[in-house]
C-alpha positions as CSV (number, residue, x, y, z in Angstrom):
1,M,11.2,19.6,-15.7
2,P,8.1,19.2,-17.6
3,R,5.1,19.7,-16.1
4,R,2.5,16.6,-15.1
5,P,-0.7,17.1,-15.5
6,Q,-1.5,14.0,-13.1
7,P,1.2,13.4,-10.6
8,T,0.7,10.5,-8.9
9,A,0.8,9.4,-5.0
10,R,4.4,8.8,-5.0
11,Q,5.4,12.1,-6.6
12,A,2.7,14.1,-4.5
13,R,4.2,12.5,-1.6
14,L,7.6,14.0,-2.8
15,G,6.1,17.2,-3.0
16,L,4.2,17.2,0.5
17,E,7.5,16.1,2.4
18,L,9.4,19.3,0.5
19,R,7.1,21.2,1.6
20,K,7.0,19.6,5.2
21,L,10.2,20.6,5.8
22,R,10.1,24.1,4.3
23,E,7.5,24.9,7.2
24,A,9.8,23.3,10.2
25,A,12.2,25.8,8.7
26,G,9.8,28.8,9.0
27,L,10.5,29.7,5.4
28,K,7.2,30.7,3.4
29,A,7.1,29.2,-0.6
30,R,8.7,32.1,-2.2
31,E,11.9,32.4,0.1
32,A,13.1,29.2,-0.6
33,A,12.2,29.3,-3.8
34,A,14.7,31.8,-4.6
35,L,17.7,29.6,-2.7
36,I,17.4,27.6,-5.9
37,G,16.9,30.3,-8.3
38,A,12.9,29.4,-9.2
39,D,10.1,31.3,-8.1
40,S,6.9,30.7,-6.1
41,V,5.0,29.0,-9.0
42,Q,7.5,26.7,-9.6
43,M,7.9,26.2,-6.0
44,S,4.0,25.5,-5.4
45,Q,4.3,23.0,-8.8
46,I,7.2,21.4,-6.9
47,E,5.4,20.9,-3.8
48,S,2.4,19.6,-5.3
49,G,4.1,17.3,-7.5
50,I,2.9,18.4,-11.1
51,S,6.6,19.0,-11.7
52,G,10.0,16.8,-10.7
53,V,12.7,18.7,-8.8
54,S,16.7,17.6,-9.5
55,A,18.5,15.6,-7.2
56,Q,21.0,18.9,-6.9
57,R,17.9,21.1,-5.8
58,L,16.7,18.9,-3.5
59,R,19.9,18.9,-1.7
60,R,20.4,22.6,-1.4
61,L,16.7,23.0,-0.2
62,A,17.2,20.3,2.6
63,S,20.3,22.3,3.2
64,H,18.8,25.3,3.8
65,Y,16.0,23.7,5.9
66,D,18.5,22.9,8.3
67,C,17.0,19.1,7.8
68,T,19.9,17.0,9.3
69,D,18.3,13.7,8.7
70,N,20.6,12.5,5.9
71,T,18.6,9.0,5.5
72,L,15.7,11.0,5.0
73,V,16.9,13.5,2.3
74,D,18.6,10.2,0.6
75,A,15.6,8.6,0.5
76,L,13.8,11.7,-1.4
77,V,16.2,12.0,-3.8
78,A,15.8,8.5,-4.4
79,M,12.0,9.6,-5.0
80,A,12.5,12.3,-7.6
81,A,15.4,10.8,-9.3
82,D,13.0,7.6,-9.7
83,R,10.9,8.0,-13.9
84,A,10.6,4.5,-14.4
85,R,7.2,4.0,-15.5
86,G,5.3,0.5,-14.2
87,W,3.8,-2.3,-15.5
88,W,0.6,-0.6,-13.9
89,E,0.7,2.7,-16.4
90,E,-0.9,-0.1,-18.8
91,Y,-4.2,0.5,-16.9
92,R,-4.3,4.3,-17.0
93,G,-7.3,5.4,-18.7
94,H,-9.1,1.7,-17.8
95,L,-8.9,1.6,-14.5
96,P,-8.9,4.8,-11.6
97,T,-6.1,6.9,-11.0
98,P,-6.0,5.8,-7.3
99,F,-5.5,2.0,-8.3
100,L,-3.0,2.5,-10.6
101,D,-1.2,4.4,-7.4
102,L,-1.8,1.4,-5.0
103,P,0.8,-1.2,-7.2
104,E,3.7,1.9,-7.5
105,L,3.4,2.0,-4.0
106,E,3.9,-1.6,-3.2
107,H,6.8,-2.0,-5.9
108,H,8.4,-0.1,-3.6
109,A,7.5,-1.1,-0.2
110,K,10.3,-2.2,1.8
111,Y,8.1,-4.5,3.4
112,R,3.8,-4.7,3.5
113,W,1.6,-5.5,6.7
114,D,-2.2,-6.2,6.1
115,V,-5.0,-6.6,8.3
116,D,-8.5,-7.9,6.8
117,F,-11.9,-8.8,8.4
118,L,-14.1,-9.7,5.9
119,H,-11.9,-11.4,2.7
120,I,-8.7,-12.5,1.9
121,P,-6.3,-9.7,1.0
122,G,-5.7,-8.9,-2.9
123,L,-2.3,-10.0,-2.8
124,L,-3.6,-13.6,-1.5
125,Q,-6.1,-13.8,-3.5
126,T,-6.5,-16.9,-6.4
127,P,-8.3,-15.1,-9.7
128,D,-11.0,-17.1,-9.3
129,Y,-11.8,-15.6,-6.0
130,A,-11.3,-12.1,-7.3
131,R,-13.6,-12.7,-10.0
132,A,-16.0,-13.5,-8.1
133,L,-15.4,-10.6,-5.3
134,F,-15.8,-8.0,-8.2
135,T,-18.7,-9.5,-9.8
136,Y,-20.6,-9.2,-6.9
137,V,-19.8,-6.0,-5.6
138,N,-20.1,-4.4,-9.3
139,P,-22.7,-6.5,-11.2
140,E,-22.9,-4.1,-13.6
141,Y,-19.7,-4.8,-15.3
142,P,-19.7,-6.6,-18.0
143,P,-16.9,-9.6,-18.0
144,E,-14.1,-7.9,-20.0
145,E,-14.6,-4.8,-18.0
146,V,-14.1,-7.6,-14.5
147,E,-11.5,-9.5,-16.3
148,R,-9.3,-6.6,-16.3
149,W,-9.9,-5.9,-12.8
150,V,-9.0,-9.1,-11.8
151,E,-5.9,-9.2,-13.9
152,H,-4.6,-5.6,-12.5
153,R,-4.8,-7.7,-8.8
154,M,-3.1,-10.6,-10.0
155,K,-0.5,-8.5,-11.4
156,R,0.2,-6.7,-8.4
157,R,1.0,-9.9,-6.6
158,V,4.7,-10.0,-8.4
159,I,5.9,-7.8,-5.3
160,I,5.7,-11.2,-3.1
161,E,6.8,-13.8,-6.1
162,R,9.6,-12.0,-7.8
163,S,13.2,-13.5,-6.9
164,D,13.8,-10.7,-4.4
165,P,10.2,-10.6,-2.8
166,T,8.9,-8.0,-0.6
167,P,8.5,-9.1,3.3
168,Y,4.7,-9.8,3.7
169,E,2.8,-10.3,6.9
170,T,-0.9,-10.6,7.3
171,V,-3.6,-11.1,10.2
172,I,-7.1,-12.3,8.8
173,H,-9.9,-12.9,10.9
174,E,-11.7,-16.3,10.9
175,A,-14.7,-14.2,9.2
176,A,-12.8,-13.5,6.0
177,L,-12.0,-17.3,5.6
178,R,-15.3,-18.1,6.6
179,I,-17.2,-15.7,4.3
180,R,-17.5,-17.6,1.1
181,V,-16.8,-15.7,-1.9
182,G,-18.1,-17.3,-4.7
183,D,-19.1,-21.2,-4.7
184,R,-17.4,-24.2,-2.3
185,A,-14.5,-24.9,-4.9
186,A,-13.3,-21.5,-5.2
187,T,-13.5,-21.1,-1.3
188,R,-11.7,-24.2,-0.5
189,A,-9.0,-23.8,-3.3
190,Q,-8.4,-19.7,-2.0
191,L,-8.1,-21.4,1.7
192,I,-5.3,-24.0,-0.1
193,R,-3.5,-21.3,-1.9
194,L,-3.1,-19.7,1.3
195,L,-1.7,-22.4,3.5
196,E,0.8,-22.9,0.4
197,L,1.8,-19.1,0.3
198,S,2.3,-19.1,4.6
199,G,4.8,-21.8,4.0
200,A,7.4,-19.1,1.8
201,D,9.9,-17.4,4.6
202,H,9.4,-13.9,3.1
203,I,5.2,-14.5,4.1
204,D,3.4,-14.6,7.6
205,V,-0.5,-15.4,7.7
206,R,-1.7,-15.3,10.9
207,V,-5.4,-15.8,12.0
208,I,-7.7,-14.2,14.6
209,P,-10.4,-16.7,15.5
210,F,-13.7,-15.9,16.5
211,E,-13.1,-17.3,20.1
212,V,-10.9,-14.3,21.0
213,D,-12.3,-12.8,24.4
214,D,-12.3,-8.6,24.4
215,F,-11.2,-8.0,20.4
216,G,-12.6,-5.0,19.3
217,G,-10.3,-4.5,16.2
218,A,-12.7,-4.9,13.4
219,G,-12.1,-0.9,12.2
220,S,-8.6,-1.4,12.0
221,A,-8.3,-2.6,8.6
222,M,-5.4,-2.0,6.6
223,V,-2.7,-1.8,4.0
224,Y,0.6,-0.5,5.8
225,A,3.3,0.2,3.2
226,G,7.1,0.3,5.0
227,G,9.0,3.3,3.6
228,P,12.9,3.7,3.3
229,V,12.2,5.7,6.7
230,P,9.5,5.3,8.6
231,K,8.6,9.0,7.8
232,L,7.6,7.5,4.4
233,D,5.3,4.9,5.1
234,T,2.2,4.9,4.2
235,V,-1.4,3.3,5.1
236,V,-4.1,2.7,2.4
237,R,-7.4,2.8,3.9
238,D,-10.5,1.1,1.9
239,S,-13.2,3.9,0.6
240,P,-16.4,3.9,-1.4
241,N,-14.1,5.9,-4.1
242,G,-10.9,3.8,-3.9
243,P,-8.0,3.9,-2.0
244,V,-7.0,6.6,0.2
245,F,-3.8,7.2,1.3
246,V,-2.8,8.3,4.8
247,D,0.9,9.7,5.4
248,A,0.6,11.9,8.3
249,E,3.2,10.8,10.9
250,A,0.4,10.7,14.0
251,Q,-1.8,8.7,11.8
252,L,1.3,6.1,11.1
253,S,2.2,5.8,14.8
254,R,-1.5,5.0,15.4
255,Y,-1.8,2.2,12.5
256,R,1.5,0.5,13.8
257,T,0.6,0.4,17.2
258,L,-2.6,-1.2,16.1
259,F,-1.5,-3.7,13.9
260,R,1.0,-4.9,16.3
261,R,-2.3,-5.4,19.1
262,V,-4.1,-7.0,16.1
263,E,-0.8,-9.2,15.6
264,A,-0.7,-9.9,19.5
265,V,-4.4,-11.2,19.6
266,S,-3.9,-13.6,16.6
267,L,-2.8,-17.6,16.8
268,D,0.7,-17.8,16.1
269,L,2.4,-18.7,12.7
270,G,2.3,-22.8,12.9
271,R,-1.5,-22.8,14.9
272,S,-2.9,-20.8,11.9
273,R,-1.9,-23.0,9.3
274,D,-3.5,-25.3,11.1
275,F,-6.5,-23.6,11.8
276,I,-6.5,-22.3,7.8
277,H,-5.6,-26.4,7.0
278,K,-9.1,-27.1,9.2
279,L,-11.5,-24.9,7.7
280,A,-10.7,-26.5,4.2
281,K,-10.6,-29.9,5.0
282,E,-14.5,-28.7,6.2
283,L,-16.1,-27.6,3.1
């Protein structure tokens, strides 16, 4: 298979999972390579995502690794077979690579969880809200650059707007609802948009009000993308240089627990809608 000079996060994740299976089996890269008629350089390229791997070779490796999790193996085969180029590829060369990896991750996610304390989650933002946010954070951007970022963010909403939408749950702190990103009209329009979206069967929007006692979860902001099996879940955290993808099993377990803890202190769906509606009327 041809080499990829810049593998996507999804391609790199496939290679990483194969390396984890090999190491769990106690095999060196050259030993595993010999099992499929390859050499150690080819195996290194497969495990780094630089080279693809056929379904036949992948299943042969999994067999030699004594991997009995057939659901995981099937999921890895599906990842290896998927070579589709999504809409995000049109932004390659215009936006940093991690911001292309994010919509690819979302495209394949079986479900999405968001937790946010300062801003409305990206999938729920209006164009005016996103535009004000990008302009404030990056005042040096020319208008056309800002519009490119806004367009990219709006296209990401396809996963909750398409005919087969991704199940989506989000927990938003009252602070994020009250911070005016843009003017009063833009903030009110954003709250109204939240109300509209929260009425969809596949979207749950919950609110944590200021009045919640003994809450220390402000550092738990996250994007959680569910994979076909829990081992292939991914957490995305913000950093000064863009999204950071977390895939270690111990970390994934920790973030699942954190999400449920944050969800547990939030208002139920009905009271959350009432809360947002009240804030919108106050503007």
